[in-house]
C-alpha positions in Angstrom: 12.9 148.9 65.2 14.4 146.2 67.4 14.9 144.8 70.9 17.5 142.3 71.8 16.4 140.0 74.5 13.2 137.8 75.0 11.2 139.1 77.9 9.3 135.9 78.7 9.3 132.2 78.0 7.6 130.5 75.1 4.3 130.2 76.9 4.1 133.6 78.4 4.2 134.3 82.1 2.1 135.7 84.9 1.8 139.4 85.7 1.9 142.5 83.6 4.0 145.6 83.0 3.1 147.5 86.2 5.8 149.8 87.1 7.8 149.1 84.0 9.2 152.2 82.4 10.6 153.2 78.9 13.8 155.2 79.3 15.2 157.2 76.4 19.0 157.3 76.9 21.1 159.7 74.9 24.3 157.9 73.8 27.1 160.3 73.3 30.0 158.7 75.0 31.4 155.2 75.0 30.8 154.6 78.7 27.1 155.0 78.2 27.2 152.4 75.4 29.0 150.0 77.8 26.5 150.5 80.6 23.5 149.8 78.3 25.4 146.8 76.8 25.8 145.3 80.2 22.0 145.2 80.6 21.3 143.5 77.2 20.9 139.9 78.5 19.2 140.7 81.9 15.7 139.6 82.6 13.3 142.6 82.8 15.1 144.5 80.0 13.6 145.1 76.5 15.4 147.3 74.0 12.8 149.0 71.9 15.4 150.5 69.7 18.7 148.9 68.8 21.8 149.6 70.8 24.8 150.5 68.6 28.0 152.5 68.8 26.3 155.3 66.9 25.5 158.5 68.8 21.8 159.0 69.4 18.9 158.0 71.5 18.2 154.5 72.6 14.8 153.4 74.0 14.8 150.6 76.6 11.9 149.2 78.7 12.9 148.1 82.2 11.3 146.4 85.1 11.1 148.5 88.4 14.1 146.8 90.0 16.3 146.9 86.9 15.2 150.4 86.2 16.3 151.7 89.5 19.7 150.2 89.0 20.1 151.5 85.5 19.1 155.0 86.3 21.6 155.0 89.2 24.4 153.9 86.9 23.4 156.4 84.3 23.3 159.2 86.8 26.7 158.2 88.3 28.3 158.3 84.8 26.6 161.6 84.0 24.8 160.0 81.1 21.6 161.8 80.0 18.2 160.0 80.1 14.5 160.8 80.3 11.5 158.6 81.2 9.5 158.4 77.9 6.7 156.2 79.4 6.2 156.4 83.1 4.2 153.2 83.6 3.9 150.8 80.6 1.0 149.0 82.1 -1.0 152.2 82.5 -0.2 153.2 78.9 -1.2 149.7 77.7 -4.5 149.9 79.5 -5.1 153.3 78.0 -4.7 151.8 74.6 -7.1 148.9 75.5 -9.6 151.4 76.8 -9.4 153.4 73.6 -10.1 150.1 71.7 -13.4 149.6 73.7 -14.5 153.2 73.2 -13.8 152.8 69.5 -16.1 149.8 69.0 -18.9 152.1 67.8 -17.3 155.0 65.9 -19.4 158.0 65.5 -18.2 158.6 61.9 -17.8 155.3 60.0 -16.9 154.9 56.4 -18.3 157.7 54.4 -17.9 156.1 51.1 -20.0 152.9 51.6 -23.4 152.1 52.9 -24.6 150.7 56.2 -25.2 147.2 54.7 -21.6 147.0 53.4 -20.2 148.3 56.7 -21.8 145.5 58.5 -19.8 143.0 56.5 -16.5 143.7 58.2 -15.2 144.7 61.5 -12.2 147.0 60.7 -12.8 150.6 61.9 -9.2 152.1 61.8 -10.2 153.4 65.3 -8.9 150.4 67.1 -6.3 147.7 66.6 -7.6 144.5 65.2 -6.9 140.8 65.2 -5.7 138.9 62.2 -9.2 137.5 61.4 -10.5 141.1 61.1 -7.8 142.0 58.6 -8.5 138.9 56.6 -12.2 139.5 56.7 -11.7 142.9 55.3 -9.7 141.5 52.4 -12.6 139.2 51.5 -15.0 142.1 51.8 -12.9 144.2 49.3 -12.6 141.3 46.9 -16.4 140.7 47.0 -17.4 144.4 46.7 -14.9 145.5 44.1 -14.4 142.2 42.3 -13.6 143.9 38.9 -10.6 145.6 40.5 -9.5 143.5 43.4 -8.9 139.8 44.2 -7.4 138.1 47.2 -4.4 135.9 47.0 -2.2 133.9 49.4 1.6 133.7 49.3 1.8 130.6 51.6 1.4 129.6 55.2 3.2 130.4 58.4 5.0 128.1 60.8 1.8 127.5 62.7 -0.2 127.1 59.5 -1.9 130.5 59.3 -2.6 132.0 55.8 -0.3 134.7 54.6 -3.1 136.5 52.9 -3.1 139.5 50.6 -5.2 141.4 48.0 -4.3 142.8 44.6 -6.0 145.8 43.2 -5.5 147.4 39.8 -5.5 146.6 36.1 -2.0 147.6 35.1 0.8 145.2 33.9 3.3 147.1 36.0 3.4 145.9 39.7 3.9 147.2 43.2 4.4 145.2 46.5 3.2 146.5 49.9 3.6 144.6 53.1 3.1 145.2 56.9 3.3 143.2 60.1 6.7 141.5 59.5 7.3 142.2 63.3 4.4 141.1 65.4 4.4 143.9 67.9 4.3 146.7 65.4 0.5 147.0 65.4 0.3 150.3 63.5 1.9 148.7 60.4 -1.0 146.2 59.6 -3.4 149.0 60.3 -1.8 151.4 57.9 -1.5 148.8 55.1 -5.2 148.0 55.5 -5.9 151.7 55.3 -4.0 151.8 52.0 -6.0 148.8 50.7 -9.2 150.7 51.5 -7.8 153.7 49.6 -7.1 151.7 46.5 -10.4 150.0 46.5 -13.2 151.9 48.1 -11.7 155.2 46.8 -10.4 153.8 43.5 -12.1 156.5 41.5 -9.5 159.0 42.9 -6.6 156.9 41.7 -7.6 155.7 38.2 -4.3 157.0 36.9 -2.4 154.7 39.3 -4.7 151.7 39.1 -4.9 151.8 35.3 -1.1 151.5 35.1 -0.3 149.3 38.1 -1.5 146.3 40.0 -0.8 146.7 43.7 -0.2 143.6 45.8 -0.7 144.2 49.5 -0.2 141.8 52.4 -1.1 143.5 55.7 0.2 140.9 58.1 3.3 139.2 56.8 4.0 137.5 60.2 0.5 136.2 61.3 1.8 133.9 64.0 3.8 136.7 65.8 1.0 139.2 65.4 -1.6 136.9 66.9 0.8 135.9 69.7 0.9 139.6 70.8 -2.8 139.2 71.6 -2.9 135.5 72.8 0.4 134.9 74.3 -0.2 136.5 77.7 0.3 140.0 78.9 4.1 139.7 78.9 4.1 138.9 75.2 2.5 142.1 73.9 5.9 143.1 72.6 6.7 139.8 70.8 8.6 140.6 67.6 9.7 137.4 65.9 8.0 134.4 64.0 6.9 131.4 66.1 9.0 128.7 64.6 10.8 126.2 66.8 14.6 126.5 67.1 16.5 123.2 67.3 18.4 122.7 70.6 16.8 125.8 72.1 13.7 126.5 74.3 13.5 130.0 72.6 11.0 130.4 69.9 11.1 132.3 66.6 13.4 134.2 64.1 13.5 137.9 63.2 12.0 137.6 59.8 13.5 140.9 58.8 17.0 139.5 59.4 16.3 136.3 57.5 16.7 137.4 53.8 19.7 136.2 51.8 21.5 139.5 51.5 24.6 139.7 53.6 22.9 137.4 55.9 24.1 137.2 59.5 26.9 139.8 58.9 25.8 142.9 61.0 23.0 144.0 63.3 22.0 140.5 64.0 22.4 137.9 66.6 23.2 134.1 66.4 21.4 133.5 69.7 17.9 132.0 69.3 16.8 133.8 72.4 17.5 137.2 70.9 14.8 139.2 69.2 17.2 140.0 66.3 18.1 136.3 65.8 18.7 135.9 62.1 17.8 132.2 62.0 19.9 129.1 61.4 20.2 130.0 57.7 18.8 132.4 55.2 15.1 131.8 54.4 14.7 129.4 57.2 11.2 130.7 57.8 8.2 129.8 55.7 7.1 133.4 55.9 10.3 134.7 54.2 10.4 131.8 51.8 6.8 132.8 50.8 7.9 136.3 50.0 10.9 135.1 48.1 8.8 132.8 46.0 6.2 135.4 45.2 8.6 138.3 44.4 10.8 136.1 42.2 7.7 134.9 40.4 6.9 138.4 39.6 10.5 139.4 38.5 10.6 142.0 35.8 7.1 143.3 36.6 7.5 144.6 40.2 8.8 148.3 40.2 8.3 149.2 43.8 8.7 147.4 47.1 7.2 149.1 50.3 7.5 147.4 53.7 6.0 149.1 56.7 7.4 149.1 60.2 7.4 151.2 63.4 8.6 153.4 64.9 10.7 156.5 64.3 9.2 158.3 61.3 11.8 157.3 58.8 11.9 156.6 55.0 14.7 154.3 54.5 16.6 153.5 51.3 19.0 150.6 50.4 21.3 149.5 51.7 21.2 148.6 55.4 24.3 146.4 55.7 26.7 149.3 54.9 26.8 152.8 53.7 27.3 151.5 50.1 24.6 153.0 47.9 23.0 151.4 44.8 24.0 153.0 41.5 20.5 154.6 41.1 20.5 156.0 44.7 19.8 159.6 43.4 16.6 158.4 41.7 15.4 156.5 44.8 16.2 159.6 46.9 14.2 161.9 44.6 11.1 159.7 44.8 11.5 159.5 48.6 11.8 163.2 49.0 8.5 163.7 47.0 6.8 161.2 49.3 8.1 162.9 52.4 7.0 166.4 51.2 3.5 165.2 50.4 3.3 163.6 53.9 4.4 166.8 55.5 2.1 169.0 53.5 -0.9 166.7 54.5 -0.2 166.3 58.2 2.8 168.3 59.3 4.6 165.0 60.2 8.2 165.0 59.2 10.0 161.8 58.0 13.8 161.7 57.9 15.3 160.0 54.8 18.5 157.9 54.6 19.9 154.4 54.7 19.3 152.2 57.8 23.1 152.3 58.3 22.9 156.2 58.6 19.6 156.8 60.4 19.5 153.7 62.6 22.3 151.1 62.6 24.0 148.8 60.1 21.8 145.7 59.6 21.9 142.8 57.2 19.4 140.3 55.9 16.5 142.8 55.5 13.7 142.5 52.9 14.2 145.9 51.3 17.9 145.2 50.4 17.0 141.7 49.2 14.2 143.1 47.0 16.6 145.6 45.5 19.8 143.7 45.1 18.6 140.1 44.5 15.0 140.5 43.0 15.8 143.6 41.0 12.9 145.8 42.3 14.2 149.3 41.5 12.3 151.4 44.0 12.7 149.6 47.3 11.9 151.3 50.7 11.3 150.6 54.4 9.0 153.1 56.1 9.2 153.4 59.9 5.8 154.9 60.9 4.8 157.1 63.9 5.9 158.2 66.3 9.4 159.2 67.5 9.3 157.6 70.9 6.7 159.4 73.0 4.4 156.3 72.7 6.8 154.0 70.7 5.2 150.6 70.3 2.1 151.7 72.3 0.9 154.2 69.8 -2.7 155.2 70.5 -5.3 153.9 68.2 -6.4 157.5 67.7 -3.3 157.8 65.5 -4.3 155.0 63.1 -6.4 157.2 60.8 -3.9 160.2 60.7 -1.1 157.7 60.0 -3.1 156.1 57.2 -4.0 159.4 55.7 -0.5 160.7 55.6 0.7 157.3 54.1 -1.9 157.6 51.4 -0.4 160.9 50.5 3.1 159.8 50.6 2.6 156.5 48.8 0.5 158.0 46.0 3.1 160.7 45.5 5.9 158.1 45.2 3.9 156.0 42.7 3.0 159.0 40.6 6.6 160.0 40.3 7.4 156.6 38.6 4.3 156.5 36.3 
């Protein structure tokens, strides 16, 4: 999901989100769209979901002063809205408290011994820094060396390793990534949970791992992800990369608008200060170039491309830039429906299926479209994880394991269907 305006400067700023609220505005009429659009470039406004002309809900975080003004305008126009998060700072502190309480989980990994557990910090009961995710990849490679090996696809703008792990013995290949948007913390957590499943619990998936090699990168945008921890309290919701933009004080590019597939055409911005800035050119970012280089070097072998985001509980099919469908859309839809059904059977969580242009908004330059149309990966999907807006980008850590478990069910069902 997206927002459209940077909330703070490149170095962060003092203060926190006390009194900030997240409003869910129901867009039905044109005047509601125009009201929201008039707030897009204002300080203290952060669109958590993209504003478009399509009818539906729009989530926007607002400072106390701006929030009062916006609510007054919405009321006068008889537009409908609810307060999804009453105080963003209180909710954020609640997530941090949950992190502290989760430091010593009462039911750690059942499948490995105490000595092995001490070799890594990941618990899936808290959100973790980049180093913890990378440490876990090393642990998996050391502990399951006959099945799994680490790899790197390159380095970020600030020189961080874009690290992954491959597990499996098959000649056919699958790509899984998370964390292309820094603030979507649940995404790397779920990808790491999938890595655990295909290593520590590999005995349950011999039919998959004997046929496929699964390449997983939990944090595709390591600079942006780390900046949500280190950039000051006002940068918890940082989305973009951390590259420098020529002739602008604003930092970064939306990496999921930077792929060379109808680049810059729709659902993007040419403003470097926007959080949906597509960059000065396709593949301007070392992170997206690294993905391109890896995927193209595996052309003809990769059969599935899965990229994880948050939030909205959606399973998205190509294409995003229009309602045009690939010729094999019915096959992609069949596999997606099987994944959705397995998720629902496991947890009762319902994922809607469709194209981004149908379920969200038209958008160009995204990785799933590029993987499908340019790299020839047949089964290419984006998954928007929990939830549907109650917590949004502040999903409690208590939902990491349930999210991971339901994705294990969904992803394995989808892979099994193409065996």
